[in-house]
C-alpha positions as CSV (number, residue, x, y, z in Angstrom):
1,X,114.8,97.6,100.6
2,X,114.5,95.4,97.6
3,X,111.0,93.8,97.5
4,X,112.0,90.4,96.6
5,X,108.9,88.2,97.3
6,X,109.9,84.7,98.3
7,X,107.1,82.2,99.0
8,X,106.9,81.4,102.8
9,X,107.2,77.6,102.1
10,X,110.8,78.0,100.7
11,X,113.3,75.9,102.7
12,X,115.4,78.7,103.7
13,X,112.7,79.6,106.2
14,X,113.4,76.3,108.2
15,X,109.7,76.1,109.1
16,X,109.7,79.5,110.9
17,X,106.9,80.9,108.8
18,X,104.3,80.1,111.5
19,X,106.2,82.0,114.1
20,X,107.8,85.0,112.2
21,X,104.5,86.3,110.8
22,X,102.9,86.6,114.3
23,X,106.0,88.0,115.5
24,X,106.1,90.8,112.9
25,X,102.5,91.5,113.7
26,X,103.3,92.1,117.3
27,X,106.3,94.5,116.5
28,X,104.1,96.5,114.0
29,X,101.6,96.9,116.9
30,X,104.3,98.0,119.3
31,X,106.0,100.5,117.0
32,X,106.0,104.1,118.0
33,X,104.3,105.1,114.7
34,X,101.4,107.5,114.1
35,X,100.4,105.6,110.9
36,X,99.2,102.0,110.9
37,X,102.0,99.6,110.3
38,X,101.4,96.3,108.3
39,X,103.8,93.4,108.0
40,X,105.0,92.5,104.6
41,X,106.1,89.0,103.3
42,X,108.9,87.2,104.9
43,X,112.0,87.4,102.8
44,X,115.7,86.8,103.0
45,X,117.9,89.5,104.5
46,X,120.4,89.3,101.7
47,X,118.8,91.9,99.6
48,X,118.7,94.6,102.4
49,X,120.0,98.0,101.3
50,X,121.5,99.1,104.7
51,X,121.8,102.6,103.4
52,X,118.3,103.3,104.4
53,X,118.7,101.7,107.8
54,X,121.5,103.2,109.8
55,X,120.7,101.7,113.0
56,X,118.9,98.9,114.8
57,X,117.8,97.7,118.2
58,X,118.5,94.0,118.8
59,X,118.1,91.6,121.7
60,X,119.0,87.9,122.4
61,X,116.2,85.5,122.9
62,X,116.0,83.0,125.7
63,X,115.8,80.3,122.9
64,X,119.2,79.2,122.4
65,X,120.9,80.6,119.2
66,X,118.1,83.1,118.4
67,X,118.0,86.8,118.4
68,X,115.7,89.5,117.0
69,X,116.4,92.9,115.8
70,X,114.3,96.0,114.5
71,X,115.9,98.3,111.9
72,X,114.8,101.8,112.0
73,X,114.9,104.8,109.7
74,X,117.3,107.7,110.3
75,X,114.3,110.0,111.2
76,X,113.5,107.8,114.3
77,X,117.2,107.6,115.3
78,X,117.5,111.4,114.9
79,X,114.5,112.1,117.0
80,X,115.7,109.9,119.8
81,X,119.2,111.5,119.7
82,X,117.8,115.0,120.0
83,X,115.3,114.3,122.8
84,X,115.0,117.4,125.1
85,X,115.7,115.3,128.2
86,X,118.8,113.9,126.9
87,X,119.7,111.4,124.0
88,X,117.8,108.1,124.0
89,X,119.2,104.9,122.8
90,X,117.4,103.2,119.9
91,X,117.8,99.8,121.8
92,X,116.1,101.1,124.9
93,X,113.4,103.0,123.1
94,X,112.4,99.8,121.2
95,X,112.5,97.5,124.0
96,X,108.7,97.1,123.9
97,X,108.8,96.0,120.3
98,X,111.5,93.4,121.1
99,X,109.6,92.1,123.9
100,X,106.5,91.7,121.8
101,X,108.5,89.9,119.3
102,X,109.8,87.5,121.7
103,X,106.3,86.7,123.3
104,X,104.9,85.8,119.9
105,X,108.1,83.6,119.3
106,X,107.3,81.8,122.6
107,X,110.4,83.2,124.2
108,X,111.7,86.2,126.1
109,X,114.1,89.0,125.0
110,X,117.2,90.4,126.9
111,X,118.0,93.9,127.1
112,X,117.8,95.8,123.8
113,X,120.9,97.5,122.7
114,X,121.7,99.7,119.7
115,X,123.6,98.5,116.7
116,X,125.2,100.6,113.8
117,X,127.9,100.5,111.3
118,X,129.8,97.3,110.6
119,X,128.1,95.4,113.4
120,X,124.8,96.3,111.8
121,X,126.0,94.8,108.6
122,X,127.0,91.7,110.2
123,X,123.8,91.4,112.0
124,X,121.7,91.7,108.6
125,X,124.1,89.2,107.0
126,X,123.5,86.5,109.6
127,X,119.8,87.0,109.7
128,X,117.6,84.0,108.9
129,X,114.6,85.9,107.8
130,X,113.6,89.7,107.4
131,X,110.0,91.1,107.4
132,X,109.3,94.6,106.3
133,X,107.0,96.7,108.3
134,X,105.2,99.2,106.0
135,X,102.9,102.2,106.3
136,X,100.9,103.9,103.7
137,X,103.9,106.2,102.9
138,X,106.6,103.5,102.8
139,X,108.8,101.2,105.0
140,X,108.8,102.1,108.6
141,X,111.0,99.4,109.9
142,X,112.4,95.8,109.3
143,X,112.1,92.8,111.7
144,X,115.2,90.4,111.6
145,X,115.0,87.1,113.1
146,X,118.2,85.2,113.5
147,X,118.2,81.5,114.4
148,X,121.2,79.2,114.4
149,X,121.9,75.7,115.5
150,X,119.5,74.5,118.1
151,X,117.7,77.6,118.2
152,X,115.6,76.4,115.3
153,X,113.8,74.1,117.6
154,X,113.5,76.4,120.4
155,X,111.7,79.3,118.5
156,X,108.1,78.5,117.9
157,X,104.8,80.3,117.3
158,X,103.1,81.1,120.5
159,X,99.9,79.4,121.0
160,X,97.5,77.8,123.6
161,X,99.2,75.5,126.2
162,X,97.8,72.2,126.9
163,X,94.8,72.0,129.2
164,X,95.5,71.0,132.8
165,X,94.0,67.6,133.4
166,X,92.5,68.6,136.8
167,X,91.6,71.6,138.7
168,X,92.6,70.0,142.0
169,X,95.0,72.3,143.8
170,X,94.0,75.4,142.0
171,X,93.1,76.9,145.5
172,X,96.8,77.3,145.8
173,X,96.9,80.1,143.3
174,X,94.2,82.2,145.2
175,X,97.1,84.3,146.8
176,X,98.8,85.1,143.5
177,X,98.8,88.9,143.0
178,X,97.7,90.1,139.6
179,X,98.0,93.6,138.2
180,X,94.6,95.2,137.7
181,X,94.4,98.4,135.3
182,X,91.5,100.6,134.5
183,X,91.9,102.1,131.0
184,X,90.0,105.2,129.9
185,X,91.3,104.9,126.3
186,X,94.2,104.9,124.0
187,X,95.9,107.0,121.4
188,X,99.0,106.5,119.2
189,X,102.0,108.9,118.9
190,X,105.2,108.9,116.9
191,X,108.4,109.0,119.0
192,X,109.0,112.6,117.6
193,X,105.4,113.6,119.0
194,X,106.1,111.8,122.3
195,X,109.5,113.6,122.9
196,X,107.7,116.9,122.1
197,X,105.2,116.6,124.9
198,X,105.0,119.5,127.3
199,X,103.0,120.0,130.6
200,X,99.7,121.3,129.6
201,X,99.4,119.3,126.3
202,X,96.0,117.5,125.7
203,X,96.0,114.1,124.2
204,X,92.8,113.0,122.5
205,X,91.9,109.4,123.4
206,X,90.0,107.0,121.2
207,X,86.9,107.0,123.3
208,X,84.0,109.4,123.8
209,X,83.4,111.1,127.1
210,X,81.0,109.1,129.2
211,X,82.0,105.7,127.6
212,X,82.6,102.8,130.0
213,X,86.3,102.3,131.3
214,X,87.8,99.0,130.6
215,X,89.0,96.7,133.5
216,X,92.0,94.7,132.5
217,X,93.8,92.0,134.4
218,X,97.4,91.4,133.5
219,X,96.6,93.2,130.4
220,X,93.5,91.2,129.5
221,X,90.1,92.6,129.3
222,X,87.6,91.2,131.9
223,X,84.9,93.9,132.6
224,X,83.9,97.3,131.9
225,X,82.4,100.0,134.2
226,X,82.0,103.6,135.2
227,X,84.7,105.8,137.0
228,X,83.3,106.9,140.4
229,X,84.9,108.6,143.5
230,X,85.1,106.9,146.7
231,X,86.5,108.7,149.8
232,X,88.2,111.1,147.4
233,X,89.8,108.3,145.5
234,X,88.9,107.2,142.0
235,X,87.3,103.8,141.8
236,X,85.5,101.7,139.1
237,X,81.8,100.5,139.5
238,X,81.6,97.4,137.3
239,X,78.7,97.3,135.0
240,X,79.8,94.6,132.6
241,X,81.6,91.2,132.7
242,X,83.2,90.5,129.4
243,X,82.6,86.8,128.3
244,X,85.7,85.0,127.7
245,X,85.8,82.1,124.9
246,X,85.9,78.6,126.3
247,X,89.0,76.7,125.7
248,X,88.3,74.0,123.2
């Protein structure tokens, strides 16, 4: 990929710089990579050398006229194609990355699909902006954002929503079900490592033995505690409530 640095204030970005940079960071965090991935500078897609990017995962956004795509190297596509349980589509495997980009853009993504060959060339040619996603050893992927027509007004940077003027009626939300998760720790695996997992393998997490477990509600950390057993079931004894910043 030719590294043509284009200032993010250039008119070709159509004011999307505030949206595409957070989207690239979200995709970088969601990519199945063993090494940290860092977004590069937004640039035009015209200089992409597609010889290094044989396939991509793409999805249409709920914002009219907008779509996202993630170009991947042949190594990842080959690893998915040779999965022991059967070949995996790039579009399906990278759905979490497409969803992460959509959320950062204030939108939602449709089902991911795999694009190769002439259709991939057409996709790159139509893209509004490209953001390289790099590791220390070189480019790992490329985020493409395509916005046409009225989609330029529908894609925006995700941010805080306006505060509700009154708390009256909030009791109506008391019955809303929320997903509660207890997390012992995390780790990162490449797709190749993930596909090579076998029963009996041990995954080392990023947390020392005996450390508190995290309590998350809909993915947001709200408390920490210690894992206990209650009537032969695992449970969490809350030891700390995590303070949340007040909305300004």
